[in-house]
C-alpha positions as CSV (number, residue, x, y, z in Angstrom):
1,X,-136.8,47.8,92.6
2,X,-134.5,47.2,89.6
3,X,-133.2,44.0,88.3
4,X,-130.2,43.7,86.0
5,X,-130.5,41.4,83.1
6,X,-127.6,39.2,84.3
7,X,-129.0,36.1,85.8
8,X,-127.6,32.9,87.3
9,X,-129.7,30.0,88.4
10,X,-129.4,28.6,92.1
11,X,-130.4,25.2,93.0
12,X,-134.0,24.5,94.1
13,X,-133.5,23.1,97.6
14,X,-133.2,26.1,99.9
15,X,-130.7,24.2,102.1
16,X,-128.4,23.1,99.1
17,X,-125.6,25.1,97.9
18,X,-126.3,26.9,94.6
19,X,-124.6,26.0,91.3
20,X,-123.7,28.5,88.8
21,X,-125.0,27.8,85.4
22,X,-125.2,29.7,82.1
23,X,-126.7,33.2,81.8
24,X,-128.1,33.0,78.3
25,X,-131.9,33.3,77.7
26,X,-133.5,30.1,77.9
27,X,-134.9,28.5,74.7
28,X,-136.5,25.4,76.3
29,X,-137.3,24.1,79.7
30,X,-134.5,21.8,81.2
31,X,-135.4,18.3,82.3
32,X,-137.3,18.4,85.6
33,X,-138.4,21.9,85.5
34,X,-142.1,23.0,85.1
35,X,-142.8,23.9,81.6
36,X,-144.4,27.1,80.6
37,X,-148.3,27.2,81.3
38,X,-150.4,25.8,78.7
39,X,-152.5,27.9,76.3
40,X,-156.1,27.8,75.6
41,X,-158.3,24.7,76.6
42,X,-155.4,22.9,78.1
43,X,-154.7,25.8,80.6
44,X,-158.4,25.8,81.5
45,X,-158.2,22.1,82.4
46,X,-155.3,22.6,84.5
47,X,-157.4,25.0,86.7
48,X,-156.3,28.3,88.2
49,X,-153.1,27.1,89.6
50,X,-150.2,25.0,88.4
51,X,-147.9,22.9,90.6
52,X,-144.1,23.4,90.1
53,X,-142.8,19.8,89.9
54,X,-139.1,18.7,90.1
55,X,-136.6,21.2,90.7
56,X,-137.1,24.7,92.0
57,X,-134.4,27.0,90.4
58,X,-134.1,30.6,91.5
59,X,-133.0,33.7,89.5
60,X,-129.9,35.2,90.6
61,X,-131.5,38.7,90.5
62,X,-128.7,41.2,90.6
63,X,-130.6,44.2,91.6
64,X,-129.5,47.6,90.2
65,X,-128.1,49.1,87.0
66,X,-125.4,47.2,85.3
67,X,-124.9,45.1,88.2
68,X,-122.1,42.5,87.5
69,X,-122.9,38.7,87.8
70,X,-122.4,37.2,91.4
71,X,-119.8,34.6,91.4
72,X,-120.8,31.3,92.9
73,X,-118.8,31.6,96.2
74,X,-120.4,35.2,96.8
75,X,-123.8,33.7,96.0
76,X,-123.4,30.9,98.6
77,X,-122.4,33.4,101.3
78,X,-124.3,36.6,100.4
79,X,-127.6,35.2,99.1
80,X,-128.6,33.4,102.3
81,X,-131.6,34.8,104.2
82,X,-132.2,34.1,107.9
83,X,-135.6,33.7,108.9
84,X,-138.0,34.1,110.5
85,X,-137.4,37.9,111.1
86,X,-137.8,38.4,114.8
87,X,-139.6,41.8,114.3
88,X,-142.4,40.2,112.1
89,X,-144.6,37.2,113.7
90,X,-145.2,34.2,111.8
91,X,-148.8,33.8,110.5
92,X,-150.1,30.4,111.0
93,X,-152.7,28.9,108.4
94,X,-155.5,28.9,107.6
95,X,-155.8,32.6,106.8
96,X,-158.6,32.6,104.4
97,X,-156.3,33.4,101.5
98,X,-154.0,31.1,99.3
99,X,-151.7,33.9,99.1
100,X,-149.7,36.5,101.0
101,X,-152.4,37.5,103.7
102,X,-153.0,41.1,104.6
103,X,-152.4,40.8,108.4
104,X,-148.9,39.4,107.5
105,X,-148.2,42.3,105.2
106,X,-149.1,44.8,107.5
107,X,-146.8,43.5,110.0
108,X,-144.0,43.4,107.4
109,X,-144.7,47.0,106.5
110,X,-144.6,48.3,110.1
111,X,-141.2,46.7,110.4
112,X,-139.8,47.5,107.2
113,X,-140.9,51.2,106.8
114,X,-139.3,52.3,110.0
115,X,-135.8,51.3,108.6
116,X,-133.5,54.3,107.9
117,X,-134.4,55.9,104.6
118,X,-137.3,53.6,103.7
119,X,-139.7,56.5,103.4
120,X,-137.3,59.3,102.3
121,X,-138.6,61.0,99.1
122,X,-137.9,64.2,97.5
123,X,-141.1,66.3,98.2
124,X,-140.7,68.3,94.9
125,X,-139.7,65.8,92.3
126,X,-141.5,62.7,94.1
127,X,-138.3,60.7,93.4
128,X,-135.9,58.9,95.6
129,X,-132.8,60.8,96.9
130,X,-129.4,59.4,96.2
131,X,-127.7,58.5,99.5
132,X,-130.8,59.0,101.6
133,X,-133.6,56.9,100.3
134,X,-133.2,53.1,100.8
135,X,-135.0,50.1,99.3
136,X,-135.0,47.1,101.5
137,X,-135.7,43.4,100.2
138,X,-136.9,40.4,102.2
139,X,-138.0,36.9,101.1
140,X,-141.5,35.6,101.8
141,X,-141.7,32.0,102.2
142,X,-143.9,29.3,104.1
143,X,-142.4,26.6,106.4
144,X,-143.9,23.5,107.9
145,X,-145.9,20.6,106.4
146,X,-149.2,19.9,104.9
147,X,-150.9,19.9,108.1
148,X,-149.2,23.0,109.6
149,X,-147.7,25.8,107.5
150,X,-146.9,29.5,108.5
151,X,-146.0,32.6,106.6
152,X,-142.7,33.8,107.3
153,X,-140.3,36.5,106.0
154,X,-136.4,36.7,106.3
155,X,-134.3,39.6,107.8
156,X,-134.3,42.4,105.2
157,X,-131.3,43.3,102.9
158,X,-130.4,47.0,102.5
159,X,-130.1,48.2,99.0
160,X,-129.7,51.5,97.4
161,X,-132.2,54.6,96.7
162,X,-133.7,52.6,93.8
163,X,-132.8,48.9,94.1
164,X,-132.3,46.1,96.4
165,X,-131.4,42.4,96.1
166,X,-133.6,39.6,97.9
167,X,-132.4,36.4,99.4
168,X,-132.7,33.3,97.2
169,X,-131.5,30.6,99.9
170,X,-133.3,30.4,103.3
171,X,-132.1,29.1,106.4
172,X,-135.1,28.8,109.0
173,X,-134.5,28.7,112.8
174,X,-137.2,26.0,113.0
175,X,-137.5,23.9,109.9
176,X,-135.1,22.0,107.4
177,X,-134.7,23.1,104.0
178,X,-137.2,20.2,102.6
179,X,-139.9,22.1,104.7
180,X,-139.3,25.7,103.4
181,X,-140.9,26.9,100.2
182,X,-139.9,30.4,98.8
183,X,-143.1,32.1,97.5
184,X,-142.0,35.6,96.4
185,X,-140.2,38.6,97.6
186,X,-141.3,42.0,99.3
187,X,-139.7,45.3,99.2
188,X,-140.5,49.1,99.7
189,X,-140.7,51.8,97.4
190,X,-139.5,55.3,99.3
191,X,-141.8,57.4,97.0
192,X,-144.7,55.0,96.8
193,X,-144.2,54.3,93.2
194,X,-146.1,51.5,91.4
195,X,-144.3,48.4,90.6
196,X,-141.6,48.6,87.7
197,X,-141.0,46.3,84.9
198,X,-138.2,44.7,86.7
199,X,-140.1,44.3,89.8
200,X,-143.0,42.1,88.0
201,X,-140.4,40.2,86.1
202,X,-138.5,39.1,89.1
203,X,-139.5,35.6,90.3
204,X,-137.9,32.8,92.2
205,X,-138.2,30.5,89.3
206,X,-137.1,30.5,85.6
207,X,-140.0,28.4,84.3
208,X,-141.0,31.1,82.0
209,X,-139.5,34.0,80.5
210,X,-141.5,37.1,81.7
211,X,-140.4,39.3,78.9
212,X,-141.8,36.7,76.4
213,X,-144.9,35.5,78.1
214,X,-146.1,35.7,81.6
215,X,-147.6,32.4,83.2
216,X,-151.3,31.9,82.2
217,X,-152.2,30.2,85.5
218,X,-151.0,31.0,89.0
219,X,-148.0,28.9,90.2
220,X,-147.4,27.0,93.3
221,X,-143.7,26.6,94.6
222,X,-142.2,23.1,94.9
223,X,-139.4,22.0,97.0
224,X,-139.6,19.5,95.1
225,X,-143.3,18.8,96.1
226,X,-145.8,21.5,95.8
227,X,-146.4,23.7,98.8
228,X,-149.9,22.7,100.2
229,X,-151.8,23.3,103.2
230,X,-154.2,20.6,103.3
231,X,-155.5,20.4,99.7
232,X,-155.0,24.3,99.1
233,X,-152.0,25.2,97.0
234,X,-150.0,28.2,98.2
235,X,-149.9,30.8,95.4
236,X,-146.5,32.4,94.5
237,X,-146.9,36.2,94.7
238,X,-144.6,39.0,95.5
239,X,-145.4,42.2,97.4
240,X,-144.6,46.0,97.7
241,X,-145.4,48.2,100.7
242,X,-145.1,52.0,100.8
243,X,-146.4,55.0,102.7
244,X,-147.9,58.1,101.0
245,X,-147.3,61.7,102.4
246,X,-150.6,61.6,104.2
247,X,-149.6,58.7,106.0
248,X,-151.9,56.1,104.3
249,X,-150.1,52.8,103.6
250,X,-150.2,51.0,100.2
251,X,-150.1,47.3,99.9
252,X,-149.6,45.4,96.7
253,X,-149.3,42.0,95.6
254,X,-148.6,40.7,92.2
255,X,-148.5,37.3,90.6
256,X,-146.7,35.5,87.9
257,X,-149.6,35.9,85.7
258,X,-149.1,39.7,85.6
259,X,-152.1,40.5,87.8
260,X,-151.4,43.3,90.3
261,X,-153.8,43.7,93.4
262,X,-154.0,46.4,96.0
263,X,-155.6,46.0,99.4
264,X,-158.8,48.1,99.9
265,X,-159.5,49.0,103.5
266,X,-163.0,50.3,102.5
267,X,-163.9,47.0,100.9
268,X,-161.7,44.7,103.2
269,X,-160.5,42.8,100.3
270,X,-157.9,42.5,97.6
271,X,-158.8,44.6,94.5
272,X,-157.4,43.6,91.0
273,X,-155.9,46.6,89.4
274,X,-154.9,45.2,86.0
275,X,-152.9,42.7,84.2
276,X,-149.3,43.8,83.3
277,X,-146.4,42.6,81.4
278,X,-143.0,43.7,81.9
279,X,-141.1,45.6,79.1
280,X,-137.5,45.3,78.3
281,X,-135.3,48.3,78.8
282,X,-135.0,50.7,75.8
283,X,-132.0,50.8,73.4
284,X,-130.4,53.2,75.9
285,X,-130.8,50.7,78.8
286,X,-133.4,53.0,80.5
287,X,-136.2,51.1,82.3
288,X,-139.6,51.2,80.8
289,X,-142.9,51.0,82.7
290,X,-145.0,47.8,82.5
291,X,-147.5,47.6,79.7
292,X,-151.0,47.0,81.4
293,X,-154.1,46.2,79.5
294,X,-155.9,49.4,80.8
295,X,-153.1,51.7,80.1
296,X,-150.7,53.2,82.9
297,X,-151.3,51.5,86.1
298,X,-153.5,53.5,88.6
299,X,-153.7,52.9,92.2
300,X,-156.7,53.1,94.4
301,X,-157.1,56.3,96.2
302,X,-158.5,55.8,99.7
């Protein structure tokens, strides 16, 4: 999935009309937004997760190469996701996981990967085929209240052979905007490729600039209060689903900290692959792979 550098911020409340703002790189946090995660001992004291207080701004992620900024009227009409997607059952909490549960992702993959072009890949080059391969983006969110939350996903939005654009504003059939929290995005890679720099740099909050510094603690979406189930904070994460040529499926989820996890059927658990940081395109606007601590990201082979 590719994301252009052109950004607009939308309003935090999923039911509010988004307001266009400046596209320049942020030099400091506006009033009401969560600051960058603290460093050193301060980050340790704040624990593994950090609530996002105040407003919940959203990136206008214009997916694809050199995609033009979307105007405010277009943003209000085109970027409204309908949920829940009827082909993916909602998953009620508790699930034993504070982030996207595997049972939910399996259902999403079963519905997403049967879409036209979702698994079309050139068998020789192992690259997507222009005009045939297709990426699809959906927005993952939770809805309800502190005593009853469920995982949900919007109907997908069709993209191109190497890009797609998620929804930033959600209209849920059952809950008002005040009871809907956007957690992240899910999309497919037709050739089962690993997440790109633009993938792991795309988040529904501009509380940090991923090309400068990833968050040091996991984040909890706020709308404007944190998304909680009981006393457990729901962790922001995005996901990637794909199917290899042998029919095995890949489930990845990644966090604003840069951690990328893969589900292991053999160990029945999420396995941390590495901590990766997105890299900006080179001087010829060509996308570069993320920089990971252990070198090039390697998926589990099982």
